[in-house]
C-alpha positions as CSV (number, residue, x, y, z in Angstrom):
1,M,0.0,0.0,0.0
2,C,1.3,3.4,-0.8
3,D,2.4,5.8,1.9
4,D,-0.5,8.1,1.1
5,A,-3.3,5.4,1.5
6,R,-1.8,3.5,4.4
7,P,-2.6,6.0,7.2
8,L,-6.2,6.6,5.9
9,V,-6.9,2.9,5.7
10,E,-5.3,2.2,9.1
11,W,-7.3,5.1,10.7
12,A,-10.6,3.8,9.3
13,A,-9.8,0.2,10.3
14,M,-9.0,1.4,13.8
15,K,-12.2,3.3,14.1
16,V,-14.3,0.3,13.4
17,G,-12.0,-2.3,15.0
18,V,-10.8,-4.4,12.1
19,V,-7.3,-5.6,11.4
20,I,-5.6,-4.7,8.1
21,D,-3.6,-7.5,6.3
22,E,-1.4,-5.8,3.8
23,I,-0.3,-7.8,0.9
24,D,2.3,-6.6,-1.7
25,V,0.8,-7.4,-5.1
26,D,4.1,-6.9,-6.8
27,D,5.2,-10.2,-5.2
28,D,2.4,-12.2,-6.7
29,D,1.9,-12.4,-10.4
30,T,-1.8,-13.4,-10.1
31,L,-2.6,-10.5,-7.8
32,L,-0.6,-8.1,-10.0
33,S,-2.5,-9.1,-13.1
34,L,-5.8,-8.6,-11.2
35,Y,-5.1,-5.3,-9.4
36,G,-1.9,-3.9,-11.0
37,M,-3.3,-0.6,-12.4
38,R,-6.0,-0.3,-9.7
39,I,-3.7,-0.3,-6.6
40,P,-4.1,0.4,-3.8
41,V,-7.0,-1.9,-3.5
42,V,-8.8,-2.4,-0.2
43,L,-10.7,-5.8,0.0
44,G,-13.3,-6.6,2.5
45,P,-15.1,-9.9,3.4
46,G,-15.2,-12.3,0.5
47,D,-12.6,-10.3,-1.3
48,E,-15.2,-7.7,-2.2
49,V,-13.4,-4.5,-3.5
50,L,-14.2,-1.7,-1.1
51,A,-11.9,1.0,-2.4
52,E,-9.4,1.3,-5.2
53,G,-7.0,3.7,-6.9
54,V,-6.8,7.1,-5.1
55,I,-8.0,6.7,-1.5
56,G,-8.3,10.1,-0.1
57,D,-11.3,10.2,2.2
58,R,-10.9,8.4,5.5
59,R,-14.4,9.2,6.7
60,A,-15.9,7.6,3.6
61,L,-13.7,4.6,4.0
62,E,-14.8,4.4,7.7
63,R,-18.5,4.4,6.5
64,V,-17.8,1.6,4.1
65,F,-16.2,-0.5,6.8
66,L,-19.0,0.2,9.1
67,G,-21.5,-1.0,6.6
68,L,-19.9,-4.4,6.4
69,E,-20.4,-7.6,8.6
70,W,-16.9,-8.6,9.2
71,G,-16.3,-12.3,9.3
72,Q,-19.0,-12.9,6.6
73,P,-19.1,-12.1,3.0
74,R,-21.9,-9.6,2.0
């Protein structure tokens, strides 16, 4: 995750009590082919794309996180 997006994602995750598992897509050819031009990509339950590309609004990301049922796919 880029240095610009990391603090926003970490802040939103902390606010709703979820843990971030950061994966470097450059280390995995399959993930790089899926997400390469879209990174950073934030995935939620069931690998649903929650945010991608420019992530600049931590409150919007927090609202997305709050709208999910963690531990179960939507």
